[in-house]
C-alpha positions in Angstrom: 6.4 3.9 24.4 4.0 1.3 25.3 3.4 -1.6 22.2 0.1 -1.4 22.5 -0.4 2.1 22.6 1.2 2.4 19.2 0.4 -1.0 17.2 -2.6 -0.1 15.9 -1.7 3.0 14.1 1.6 1.0 12.5 -0.7 -1.4 11.1 -3.4 1.3 9.5 -0.2 2.4 8.2 0.4 -0.6 7.0 2.7 -2.5 9.0 2.2 -6.4 9.0 2.8 -7.3 12.7 5.5 -10.2 13.8 5.4 -12.8 15.6 7.2 -11.4 18.4 4.4 -8.7 18.3 1.7 -12.0 17.6 2.9 -13.5 21.0 2.5 -9.9 23.0 -0.8 -9.3 22.3 -1.6 -12.9 23.3 0.2 -12.3 26.7 -0.9 -8.9 27.2 -2.4 -8.8 30.6 -4.4 -5.6 32.8 -3.8 -2.7 31.5 -1.8 -4.0 28.1 -4.8 -5.8 27.3 -7.4 -2.9 27.4 -4.5 -1.0 24.9 -4.6 -4.2 22.9 -8.6 -4.6 22.8 -8.8 -0.8 22.1 -6.2 -1.1 19.0 -8.3 -4.0 18.0 -11.3 -2.5 18.2 -9.9 0.4 16.0 -8.9 -1.2 13.7 -12.4 -3.1 13.0 -13.9 0.4 13.3 -11.7 1.3 10.8 -12.6 -0.7 8.1 -16.1 -2.1 9.4 -17.1 1.1 11.3 -19.7 0.1 13.9 -21.8 -2.7 11.5 -21.3 -6.8 12.4 -22.7 -9.3 9.7 -24.6 -12.3 11.0 -24.0 -15.9 9.7 -26.4 -19.3 9.9 -25.4 -22.7 9.1 -27.7 -26.0 8.2 -26.4 -29.4 9.5 -27.4 -30.2 6.3 -25.5 -34.4 6.5 -24.1 -35.3 9.9 -22.6 -37.6 11.3 -20.3 -40.9 10.2 -17.7 -38.8 9.1 -14.2 -41.2 7.9 -12.0 -37.9 9.3 -10.4 -38.5 13.0 -10.5 -34.6 14.1 -9.8 -35.2 17.8 -12.5 -32.3 18.6 -15.7 -33.4 16.7 -18.3 -35.3 17.6 -19.5 -36.4 14.2 -16.2 -38.5 13.5 -17.1 -41.9 12.7 -14.1 -42.7 14.9 -15.5 -42.0 18.0 -18.8 -42.6 20.6 -20.8 -39.3 20.4 -24.4 -38.2 20.9 -24.3 -36.4 17.6 -27.1 -37.0 15.2 -27.0 -39.1 12.4 -28.5 -38.6 9.3 -28.4 -38.5 4.9 -28.2 -35.0 3.3 -31.7 -32.9 3.9 -34.0 -32.6 1.7 -34.3 -29.7 -1.1 -37.3 -27.9 0.6 -35.7 -28.1 4.4 -32.2 -26.8 2.8 -33.6 -23.6 1.6 -36.3 -22.8 4.1 -33.7 -23.0 6.4 -32.1 -19.8 4.0 -34.9 -17.8 4.3 -35.7 -18.1 7.9 -32.0 -17.6 8.2 -32.8 -14.2 6.1 -35.8 -13.1 7.8 -33.8 -13.7 11.2 -31.1 -10.6 9.8 -27.9 -13.1 8.8 -26.2 -12.2 5.8 -24.5 -15.7 4.7 -26.6 -18.7 5.2 -23.7 -22.0 5.2 -24.5 -25.7 3.7 -22.7 -27.8 6.4 -22.0 -31.8 5.6 -20.1 -34.1 7.4 -17.4 -36.0 5.1 -13.8 -35.9 4.1 -16.3 -34.4 0.4 -18.9 -34.7 -1.6 -18.4 -36.4 -4.8 -20.3 -36.1 -8.4 -24.0 -37.6 -8.3 -27.2 -37.0 -6.8 -26.3 -35.4 -3.3 -24.1 -32.9 -5.0 -26.8 -31.8 -7.6 -29.4 -31.3 -4.8 -26.6 -28.9 -3.4 -26.1 -27.3 -6.3 -30.2 -26.6 -7.3 -30.4 -25.2 -3.4 -27.4 -22.8 -4.1 -29.3 -21.8 -7.0 -33.3 -21.7 -5.7 -32.0 -19.4 -2.4 -29.4 -17.0 -5.1 -32.9 -17.1 -6.7 -35.1 -16.6 -4.1 -33.3 -14.5 -1.8 -31.0 -12.0 -0.7 -28.6 -13.8 1.6 -25.6 -15.3 0.5 -25.6 -19.1 -0.1 -22.4 -20.4 1.0 -21.3 -24.0 1.4 -18.7 -26.0 3.5 -18.8 -29.7 2.0 -14.8 -30.9 2.6 -12.4 -31.4 0.4 -12.7 -30.1 -3.3 -11.5 -30.6 -6.3 -11.0 -28.1 -9.3 -14.5 -29.6 -10.9 -16.9 -28.9 -7.8 -15.2 -25.9 -7.1 -16.2 -24.8 -10.4 -19.8 -26.4 -9.9 -20.4 -24.2 -6.8 -19.1 -21.2 -8.7 -21.1 -21.7 -11.4 -24.3 -22.4 -9.2 -24.2 -19.3 -7.6 -22.0 -20.1 -4.0 -20.3 -16.9 -2.9 -18.8 -18.6 0.0 -16.7 -21.5 0.4 -16.0 -22.2 3.8 -13.0 -24.5 4.9 -11.4 -24.6 8.5 -7.7 -25.3 8.7 -8.6 -25.9 12.1 -5.0 -25.2 13.8 -1.3 -24.2 13.0 0.5 -26.8 10.4 2.7 -27.5 13.3 0.2 -28.8 15.2 -2.5 -30.0 12.8 -1.2 -33.8 13.1 -1.5 -34.3 16.9 -5.2 -33.4 15.8 -6.5 -35.2 12.5 -4.1 -37.7 11.2 -6.5 -39.8 8.3 -5.7 -36.5 5.7 -2.7 -34.4 5.7 -3.1 -30.1 6.1 -1.7 -29.2 2.6 -5.2 -31.1 1.1 -6.8 -28.3 3.2 -5.0 -25.7 1.9 -5.4 -26.8 -1.5 -8.4 -26.6 -0.8 -8.5 -23.0 -0.2 -6.4 -22.0 -3.3 -8.9 -24.1 -5.2 -11.8 -22.5 -4.1 -10.1 -19.0 -4.5 -8.9 -19.8 -8.0 -13.0 -20.4 -8.9 -13.8 -16.9 -8.2 -15.6 -18.1 -4.7 -14.7 -15.8 -1.6 -13.1 -18.4 1.2 -14.2 -18.6 4.7 -11.0 -20.2 6.3 -10.6 -20.0 10.2 -9.8 -22.5 13.0 -10.7 -23.8 16.4 -8.5 -22.4 19.5 -8.1 -24.8 22.7 -7.3 -28.2 21.2 -4.0 -27.5 23.2 -1.5 -26.0 20.5 0.9 -23.3 21.6 0.0 -19.7 21.9 3.0 -19.2 18.9 0.8 -22.0 16.7 -2.3 -19.7 17.2 0.0 -17.2 15.4 1.0 -19.8 13.2 -2.5 -20.0 11.8 -2.9 -16.2 11.7 0.1 -16.2 9.6 -0.9 -19.1 7.6 -4.2 -17.4 6.8 -2.6 -14.1 5.8 -0.3 -16.1 3.5 -3.9 -17.1 1.8 -5.1 -14.3 1.7 -8.9 -15.5 2.6 -11.9 -13.5 2.3 -13.4 -13.8 6.3 -12.0 -15.7 9.1 -14.0 -17.8 11.7 -12.7 -17.7 15.3 -14.2 -21.0 17.2 -13.4 -22.3 21.0 -13.5 -25.6 21.9 -16.8 -26.7 23.1 -15.3 -30.1 24.5 -17.5 -32.9 23.2 -18.0 -36.4 25.0 -16.8 -39.5 23.6 -13.9 -37.0 21.5 -10.3 -37.2 22.8 -10.8 -33.9 23.8 -13.5 -34.5 26.0 -11.7 -32.8 28.9 -9.9 -30.4 27.3 -10.8 -27.1 29.1 -8.1 -24.8 28.9 -9.5 -21.7 27.2 -10.6 -18.5 29.7 -12.7 -15.4 28.3 -9.9 -13.1 28.0 -7.8 -16.0 26.5 -10.5 -15.7 23.8 -10.6 -12.3 23.4 -6.6 -12.0 23.1 -6.6 -14.7 20.2 -9.5 -12.5 19.0 -7.9 -9.4 18.5 -4.5 -11.3 17.7 -6.4 -12.0 14.7 -7.4 -8.5 13.9 -4.0 -7.1 14.3 -2.9 -10.0 11.9 -5.9 -9.4 9.5 -7.0 -6.1 9.6 -8.8 -5.6 6.6 -10.9 -9.1 6.9 -13.9 -10.1 8.4 -13.3 -11.7 11.6 -16.6 -13.3 12.9 -16.8 -15.5 16.5 -18.8 -18.9 15.9 -18.8 -22.0 17.9 -17.8 -21.9 21.3 -18.3 -18.5 22.3 -21.5 -18.9 24.7 -18.8 -22.1 26.6 -15.8 -20.2 26.7 -16.6 -16.2 26.9 -19.7 -16.6 28.7 -20.9 -13.0 30.2 -17.7 -11.8 27.9 -19.9 -12.2 24.9 -20.5 -9.1 24.3 -16.8 -7.9 24.2 -15.9 -9.6 21.1 -16.5 -6.8 18.9 -14.2 -4.5 21.1 -11.6 -7.2 20.5 -12.1 -6.9 16.6 -14.8 -9.1 15.8 -16.9 -8.1 13.0 -19.5 -10.3 13.0 -20.6 -13.4 15.2 -23.0 -16.4 14.3 -26.2 -16.9 15.7 -28.6 -19.8 15.8 -27.7 -23.5 16.5 -23.8 -25.0 15.2 -23.6 -27.9 14.1 -24.3 -30.5 16.9 -24.7 -27.8 19.8 -27.2 -25.4 20.6 -27.0 -22.0 20.5 -28.4 -18.6 22.3 -31.9 -17.5 21.3 -32.3 -15.3 19.0 -33.7 -11.9 21.3 -30.8 -12.8 23.4 -28.6 -11.8 20.9 -30.4 -9.4 19.7 -30.0 -7.5 22.8 -26.4 -8.4 22.8 -25.9 -6.3 19.6 -28.1 -3.0 21.2 -26.1 -3.3 24.4 -23.0 -3.5 22.9 -23.8 -0.5 20.6 -23.7 -2.5 17.2 -25.7 -2.3 14.4 -26.6 -5.3 12.0 -25.7 -5.0 8.4 -29.0 -5.7 6.5 -29.0 -8.3 3.7 
């Protein structure tokens, strides 16, 4: 019998898909792809029904990052048109959360460029923003501040940070081709420290970095092993001035196959499609939910512009999904 007619049955029964099965999903074409997507859609609905969650972010501190991630417009190693500014005022960060809540987002991420935020005025401002967001809104505050130590993780959790966001970006085996200024294990340890502090962990990657299909499966398996709570899937939007400015290897079907892979590997986790969906999925953006996504990011990204809210809201209506209320 066709693999994709039975694979979702087996996953629902507790089967953990193998690397070979993951590669089969990434290689599916034609009717096989239809079966693979239908199975991923079934797995998504079994856990999350027809409800999707929206998230929003604020680029709270931009540019001059010491890391050399080859896709990133904010790296100080490259000359790009990305904005450069210090940490935004407390009032602006909190106001962004209120706006995100009004627009239907369930999670609001405070994102800062740089390797880490050290103790001091900046960290104090972020902690106070988290406290105010928890006290004055129903939205879940999230933070993405780079590499963590145990004390910083505890401080964030005690302030009321619900989720820590820290992507692994790509597979361990491909990471040295993307970043050489810190070790992959630093990122893995950050995930573990965030979990140990009591925060949920949002951890995913970005695709289209020149990785092999086997390395997409490798990343999915790593996230399964780390037992992260939610997975953001990003697709490369090449930025002029970065080493990957001419990389343009993804098709809409590649993106859908990747979303489906992660749903099969991580059937009970929240999977959101975030950066790069407009460029890479094009007319197939509404298919992300049929491929197994349970959420998406709305509004602008870190250094690129997203779609207007009403266009996305129409997409949700057309796809017959309901937006989770805060």
